[in-house]
C-alpha positions in Angstrom: 15.5 94.5 -1.5 14.8 91.3 1.4 16.3 87.9 0.4 15.1 84.6 2.0 17.7 83.3 4.4 18.4 80.3 4.8 16.9 79.8 8.1 13.2 81.1 6.6 10.6 78.9 6.2 8.7 78.8 3.2 6.0 77.1 1.9 5.5 74.8 4.8 2.1 74.0 6.8 2.1 75.4 10.3 1.3 72.9 12.9 -1.7 70.9 12.6 -4.5 70.7 15.5 -6.2 71.2 17.9 -8.8 69.4 16.4 -12.5 69.5 16.6 -12.4 65.5 16.2 -16.6 65.3 17.0 -17.0 68.9 14.8 -15.2 68.2 11.8 -16.7 64.4 11.5 -20.2 64.7 10.2 -20.1 60.6 9.0 -19.1 60.2 12.8 -21.8 62.4 13.8 -24.5 61.2 11.6 -23.9 57.7 12.5 -24.4 58.5 16.1 -27.5 60.2 15.5 -28.5 57.1 13.5 -27.8 54.6 15.6 -30.1 56.7 18.9 -27.0 58.1 20.7 -28.7 61.4 20.6 -28.9 61.5 24.2 -25.3 61.3 24.5 -24.3 64.0 21.6 -23.2 67.3 24.3 -21.1 64.6 25.3 -19.3 63.2 22.6 -18.9 67.2 21.3 -16.5 67.9 24.8 -14.5 64.7 24.7 -14.1 65.3 20.5 -12.6 68.6 21.6 -10.7 67.6 24.4 -9.0 64.1 22.3 -8.4 66.9 19.4 -6.1 68.8 21.4 -5.0 67.9 25.4 -5.0 64.1 25.1 -3.0 64.8 21.3 -0.3 66.3 23.1 -0.1 64.3 26.0 0.1 61.0 23.8 3.2 62.3 22.9 5.0 62.1 25.9 3.3 58.3 26.0 5.0 57.5 23.4 8.2 59.1 23.7 9.0 58.0 26.7 7.7 54.2 26.6 6.7 51.9 29.7 9.9 50.5 31.9 9.6 46.8 33.7 10.1 47.0 37.1 11.0 43.3 38.6 12.6 44.5 41.7 12.7 46.8 43.9 15.8 48.5 45.3 15.8 46.0 48.3 15.4 42.7 46.2 11.6 42.5 46.8 9.8 41.1 43.5 7.4 43.5 42.5 6.6 43.2 38.8 5.5 46.7 38.0 5.4 48.6 34.8 6.2 52.4 35.1 4.7 55.1 32.5 5.0 58.8 32.1 2.5 60.7 33.7 1.1 61.4 30.9 0.0 58.0 30.2 -1.7 58.1 33.8 -3.2 61.2 32.7 -5.0 60.0 29.4 -5.9 57.4 31.3 -7.2 59.0 33.7 -9.2 61.8 31.6 -10.8 58.7 29.1 -11.8 56.9 32.4 -13.6 59.9 33.9 -15.5 60.2 30.5 -16.6 57.2 30.2 -14.5 55.4 27.4 -14.7 52.3 29.6 -17.9 51.9 31.3 -20.3 54.3 29.7 -22.7 51.8 28.4 -22.5 49.7 31.8 -23.6 53.5 33.4 -26.7 54.1 31.2 -29.6 51.8 30.4 -31.2 53.9 27.8 -30.9 52.9 23.9 -28.2 54.3 22.4 -25.1 54.2 25.5 -23.5 51.3 23.5 -23.2 53.7 20.5 -22.2 56.8 22.8 -19.5 54.6 24.3 -18.2 53.0 20.7 -17.6 56.8 19.9 -16.4 57.9 22.8 -13.8 54.7 21.8 -13.1 55.9 18.1 -12.7 59.7 19.6 -10.3 58.5 21.8 -8.1 56.0 19.5 -7.3 59.4 17.3 -6.0 60.8 20.4 -4.0 58.1 21.9 -4.5 54.5 20.6 -2.2 52.8 22.8 -4.1 53.5 25.9 -7.3 52.1 23.8 -6.0 48.3 24.8 -6.8 48.6 28.5 -9.5 51.2 28.1 -11.4 48.4 25.8 -10.4 45.7 27.9 -11.7 46.8 30.7 -15.4 47.4 29.3 -15.3 44.5 27.1 -14.5 42.5 30.5 -17.7 43.4 32.8 -20.4 41.3 31.2 -17.9 38.3 31.6 -17.3 39.1 35.5 -21.1 39.9 36.0 -21.5 35.9 35.1 -20.0 35.3 38.9 -21.5 36.3 42.0 -18.9 36.5 44.1 -17.2 39.0 41.0 -19.4 42.0 41.5 -17.2 43.9 43.2 -14.8 43.7 40.2 -17.4 43.9 37.9 -18.2 47.3 39.9 -15.1 49.0 39.7 -14.6 48.2 36.1 -17.7 50.6 35.4 -16.7 53.3 37.8 -16.1 56.5 35.8 -12.3 56.6 38.4 -8.8 55.6 37.2 -6.1 54.8 39.9 -2.7 53.9 38.7 -1.5 52.6 41.9 -0.1 49.1 42.4 -2.4 48.3 45.6 -5.1 46.2 46.4 -8.8 46.1 44.7 -10.3 46.9 48.2 -8.3 50.4 48.2 -9.7 51.5 44.9 -13.3 52.8 43.9 -12.3 51.9 40.1 -10.0 49.0 38.2 -8.9 48.7 34.7 -8.8 44.9 33.3 -6.4 43.1 30.9 -6.1 39.8 29.3 -4.0 36.4 28.4 -5.2 33.8 26.6 -2.0 33.6 24.0 0.8 31.1 24.9 4.1 30.0 22.8 2.9 27.0 21.5 -0.9 27.7 20.4 -1.2 31.5 19.4 -4.9 31.7 18.2 -5.4 27.8 18.8 -6.2 28.2 22.8 -7.2 25.1 23.2 -3.4 23.8 22.9 -3.0 26.1 26.3 -0.7 24.2 28.8 -1.4 26.6 31.7 -3.0 24.5 34.5 -5.4 25.2 36.6 -5.6 23.1 40.5 -8.6 23.9 42.3 -8.3 25.4 46.2 -10.0 24.2 48.8 -12.6 27.5 48.8 -15.3 27.0 45.9 -13.8 28.9 42.6 -10.7 29.6 44.1 -7.3 27.8 41.9 -3.9 27.9 41.4 -2.6 29.0 38.2 0.9 27.5 36.7 2.3 28.1 33.5 2.9 31.5 31.1 1.3 33.6 28.7 3.0 34.3 25.7 1.6 37.4 25.3 -0.1 39.3 28.2 -1.9 42.4 27.3 -1.6 45.9 29.6 0.0 43.7 32.5 -0.6 47.3 34.9 -3.7 46.1 34.9 -5.2 45.0 38.2 -6.7 42.2 37.1 -6.9 40.2 34.2 -8.9 37.4 32.3 -6.8 34.2 31.1 -7.5 31.2 30.2 -6.3 27.8 31.7 -6.6 24.3 32.1 -8.9 23.1 34.9 -9.5 19.1 35.2 -12.7 19.4 33.5 -11.0 21.4 30.7 -10.6 24.8 29.2 -11.7 27.5 31.8 -12.2 31.0 32.2 -10.3 32.8 35.5 -9.9 36.4 37.3 -6.5 36.6 38.3 -5.5 39.5 40.2 -2.3 40.8 40.8 -3.2 41.3 44.5 -5.0 37.8 46.5 -8.0 38.7 48.5 -5.8 38.2 51.2 -4.1 41.5 50.5 -0.7 39.6 49.5 1.1 40.3 46.4 0.1 37.3 43.5 2.6 35.2 42.0 2.7 36.5 38.3 6.1 37.1 37.3 6.5 39.9 34.5 9.4 38.0 32.3 10.0 41.1 30.0 7.9 43.6 27.9 7.7 43.1 24.0 10.0 45.3 22.0 6.4 46.4 19.3 6.8 48.0 16.4 4.4 50.3 17.4 1.8 51.1 20.2 4.6 52.2 22.4 2.7 53.9 24.7 1.5 50.5 25.8 2.8 47.9 27.7 2.5 44.3 26.4 4.5 41.5 27.9 5.4 37.9 29.2 4.5 36.3 32.3 5.0 33.5 34.5 2.6 31.8 36.9 3.9 30.4 39.9 1.0 28.8 41.6 -1.1 32.2 41.2 -4.5 32.8 42.8 -7.4 32.8 40.4 -11.3 32.3 40.5 -13.0 30.6 38.5 -15.6 32.9 35.8 -18.3 30.2 34.5 -18.2 26.3 34.5 -15.2 24.2 34.2 -14.5 23.4 30.0 -16.5 26.7 29.2 -13.4 28.9 29.0 -13.8 29.7 25.0 -17.8 30.1 25.6 -17.2 32.1 28.5 -14.9 34.5 26.9 -16.6 35.0 23.4 -19.1 37.7 25.1 -15.8 39.7 25.6 -14.0 39.2 22.5 -16.9 40.2 20.5 -17.0 43.7 22.2 -12.9 43.8 21.8 -13.1 43.4 18.2 -15.9 45.9 17.9 -12.8 48.0 19.1 -10.9 46.9 16.9 -12.6 48.1 14.1 -13.9 51.6 15.6 -9.8 52.0 16.4 -8.9 51.2 12.4 -11.9 53.7 11.5 -10.5 56.6 14.0 -6.8 56.0 12.7 -8.0 56.2 9.4 -9.6 59.4 10.2 -7.1 61.1 12.1 -4.8 60.0 8.9 -6.7 62.0 6.3 -7.0 65.1 8.9 -3.2 65.0 8.8 -3.1 64.8 4.9 -5.9 67.3 4.1 -3.9 69.9 6.7 -0.7 69.2 4.6 -3.0 69.3 1.0 -4.4 72.7 2.2 -1.3 74.9 3.2 1.3 73.5 0.6 2.0 74.8 -3.0 3.2 73.0 -6.0 3.6 73.8 -9.3 1.9 76.7 -9.0 -1.3 76.0 -6.8 -2.4 74.3 -3.4 -1.9 70.6 -3.2 -5.4 70.3 -2.9 -5.8 71.9 -6.1 -4.0 69.9 -8.4 -6.3 67.2 -10.0 -4.4 63.9 -8.7 -3.9 65.0 -5.5 -8.1 65.4 -5.4 -8.6 62.7 -6.2 -6.7 60.6 -3.8 -7.9 62.7 -0.7 -11.3 61.7 -2.4 -11.3 58.7 -2.1 -9.7 58.1 1.5 -12.7 60.3 2.4 -15.5 57.7 0.8 -12.6 54.9 2.3 -13.3 56.7 5.9 -16.7 57.9 6.0 -17.5 53.8 4.3 -15.5 52.5 7.6 -17.1 55.1 10.2 -20.5 53.7 8.9 -19.8 50.1 9.8 -18.0 49.9 13.0 -20.8 52.6 14.5 -23.6 50.4 12.6 -22.3 47.3 14.2 -22.4 49.1 17.8 -25.8 49.9 17.5 -26.7 46.4 16.6 -24.7 45.5 19.8 -26.9 48.2 21.7 -29.9 46.6 20.3 -29.0 42.5 20.7 -30.6 42.1 24.1 -33.8 43.3 22.7 -34.0 42.2 19.5 -33.0 38.5 17.9 -32.1 40.0 14.5 -29.8 42.5 15.5 -27.9 40.2 17.3 -27.5 38.0 14.7 -26.2 40.9 12.7 -23.9 41.9 15.5 -22.6 38.2 15.8 -21.4 37.9 12.0 -20.8 42.0 11.1 -18.5 42.0 14.1 -16.3 39.3 12.2 -16.7 40.3 8.5 -16.1 44.4 9.7 -13.4 43.3 12.2 -11.5 41.7 9.0 -12.3 44.1 6.2 -11.4 47.6 8.0 -8.5 46.5 9.9 -7.3 45.3 6.6 -7.3 48.2 5.0 -6.3 51.0 7.9 -2.4 49.6 7.4 -2.8 51.0 3.3 -5.1 53.6 4.2 -1.9 55.4 6.7 0.5 54.9 4.1 -1.8 56.5 1.2 -1.8 59.8 3.7 1.7 59.5 4.5 2.5 59.5 1.2 0.3 62.7 0.8 3.1 64.3 2.9 5.8 63.0 1.1 9.0 63.2 3.1 7.8 65.0 5.9 5.0 62.2 6.5 8.6 59.8 7.1 9.5 62.3 9.7 9.2 61.1 13.5 8.1 64.8 14.4 4.6 64.4 12.6 2.3 61.8 13.5 1.8 59.9 10.3 4.9 57.3 11.2 3.2 56.4 14.6 0.1 56.1 12.3 1.5 53.8 10.1 3.1 51.8 12.8 0.1 51.6 14.8 -2.0 50.6 11.8 -1.6 46.7 12.0 -2.2 46.0 15.1 -5.7 45.9 15.1 -5.8 43.3 12.2 -3.7 41.2 14.7 -5.4 41.4 18.2 -8.4 39.7 18.9 -7.8 37.5 16.0 -5.9 37.7 12.8 -7.5 38.4 9.1 -8.0 34.3 8.8 -9.2 33.6 12.4 -11.9 36.0 11.4 -13.0 34.5 8.0 -12.6 31.3 9.7 -15.4 32.5 12.0 -17.7 34.4 9.2 -17.5 30.9 7.4 -18.4 28.8 11.1 -21.5 31.0 11.7 -23.2 30.9 8.1 -22.6 27.3 8.6 -23.8 26.7 12.2 -26.3 29.8 12.7 -28.6 30.2 10.0 -30.3 33.5 11.4 -26.5 35.5 10.5 -27.3 34.7 7.0 -31.0 35.6 7.2 -29.3 39.1 9.2 -26.9 40.0 6.7 -29.9 39.2 3.2 -32.1 41.7 5.6 -29.4 44.1 6.1 -29.2 44.0 2.2 -32.4 44.2 0.7 -33.2 46.9 2.7 -30.7 48.9 0.6 -32.1 47.4 -3.1 -33.4 49.4 -5.8 -31.5 52.6 -4.3 -28.4 52.1 -7.0 -27.7 50.3 -10.2 -24.4 49.1 -8.8 -25.3 48.3 -5.3 -28.1 45.7 -7.5 -25.1 44.0 -9.5 -23.3 43.5 -6.2 -26.4 41.8 -4.4 -27.3 39.1 -6.3 -23.8 38.3 -6.8 -23.5 38.5 -2.9 -26.7 36.3 -2.7 -25.5 33.5 -4.9 -22.1 33.4 -3.0 -24.2 33.0 0.7 -26.1 30.4 -1.4 -23.2 28.4 -2.6 -20.7 28.7 0.3 -17.0 28.7 -0.5 -14.2 26.3 1.0 -12.0 27.6 3.8 -9.0 29.0 1.0 -11.9 30.8 -0.5 -13.1 32.5 3.1 -11.1 36.1 2.2 -12.8 36.6 -1.1 -16.2 35.7 0.9 -15.6 38.4 3.7 -14.5 40.9 1.6 -18.0 40.7 -0.7 -20.1 40.6 2.2 -17.9 43.7 3.9 -18.5 45.7 0.8 -22.0 45.1 0.7 -22.6 45.9 3.9 -20.8 48.8 3.9 -23.1 49.9 0.8 -25.9 49.0 2.2 -25.1 51.0 5.2 -24.7 54.2 3.1 -27.7 53.7 0.9 -30.2 53.1 3.3 -28.8 56.5 5.6 -29.2 58.9 2.5 -25.9 59.1 2.8 -24.4 62.0 0.2 -21.4 59.7 -1.2 -23.6 56.3 -1.2 -23.7 56.4 -5.1 -20.0 57.6 -5.2 -19.0 54.7 -3.0 -21.3 52.2 -4.6 -19.6 53.0 -8.0 -15.8 53.1 -6.8 -16.3 50.1 -4.4 -19.1 47.8 -6.4 -18.6 48.8 -10.0 -16.0 46.1 -12.1 -13.5 46.9 -12.5 -12.5 48.0 -9.1 -9.2 49.4 -8.5 -6.9 48.0 -5.7 -5.2 51.5 -5.4 -6.5 55.1 -3.5 -7.1 57.7 -6.1 -9.0 56.3 -9.2 -12.6 57.9 -8.8 -13.8 58.4 -12.3 -16.2 60.9 -12.0 -15.4 64.9 -10.8 -18.6 65.4 -9.3 -18.0 62.3 -6.9 -14.7 63.8 -5.9 -16.0 67.2 -5.4 -18.8 65.6 -3.0 -15.7 63.7 -0.9 -14.2 66.4 -0.3 -17.0 68.7 0.4 -17.2 66.5 3.5 -14.1 67.1 4.5 -15.0 71.0 5.8 -13.3 74.3 4.4 
């Protein structure tokens, strides 16, 4: 008779992956087609397979071997560099070569922004830390294009070529961009910034003196920063190297010791009369950089939606292979409820993020879509990014104690999940931005109403919530009630998008999110048919 030994491993799932991040995500595939991204399907399919295999494995090394600050070389010269594991550079090179940063600027046909958004969603699931410089490089392009003198910077930011060397821009075919807005005393209140910009002799050139408390992706080739010029708060491009080939006077003081996002570097920096070039007019810094912020906030949504999808994959994999009380976890009724509820949340997050990407794509030629993009970016950034942390924790719990062990992916996802709700303006900033848009830009409220009304009559729960939403828009709220309003607007948007698309889970989603009472935790779906339908979308 053979007996199980102490070293035998029984009733444990096999190591997860590789994953086909495009092929096993029907919600993403359908959303890309809805939003006019059909011509990019082959590109997305290829990247989904690559991200779910090669990039996911490279991410392990990039996270395990965190970036290290090198302020000086062996001979005492100031270098201000950040050293990375080679896996980081391989991830960055692969992403940029496949268009994660530049696709939407390299192609002019409809759907290019949607395809680039889908690439960002796929990439975030594999290696989220590198998404920071990728999204900032992508979002900086329209800002740089405002200044004809910076045309070469804009062109090289669009290039499908990554060069991780610390050398002047003239010696590179492609560059990456970072950002520095936050200062110690101001936080989100950038108008309290104290960094000073002094005009130099040449037009547009300044010397910057001051600091940044959070300086994102300090290994980038240049940075968009805000500083106080004589005419007020202004936007500048500050490169690592000056145009004459000398090292610029930006001093990396330290790298942040962060909760998560370990593969990426975040820093504190001081400027010692660093050379910079003004973008836009003096005093128009916030307005100049807003176009960039709109795009980076979209990527916060996409990243959080992608993180949800990867967390769901991990939970599903475990539940399908682990047996408890005589049957698979996946077959246990309460676990099925939890997994189905997570699936509903993931599908709705993906649908909203890609709908906003579609609005951004059409905004230059469609005023209503531009208005929807304006307000839905803030709504979606608030809501999807708020849902990601609780979602990741619920997925972690599906693995039990194993989900708390660093060898699994869940701890990394749980640490990463809160970041997007902080980055590019915390939740309160997004909610205040929604109130501001509704008060000052009437077209945004009209765009919301049009989006909702297109789904009227398709679901009884939605229709009831629609009346309450319209009443809330008409009545308005003060700042203290902004979060409740934005949550209401977000749920209506998600419901409308799913219903208009004829999404097979639209009724299940509306019954679980829009019908009163709405449960605050996952795993509380009331209809067995809804549970079965949601899990059927998750594959065999």
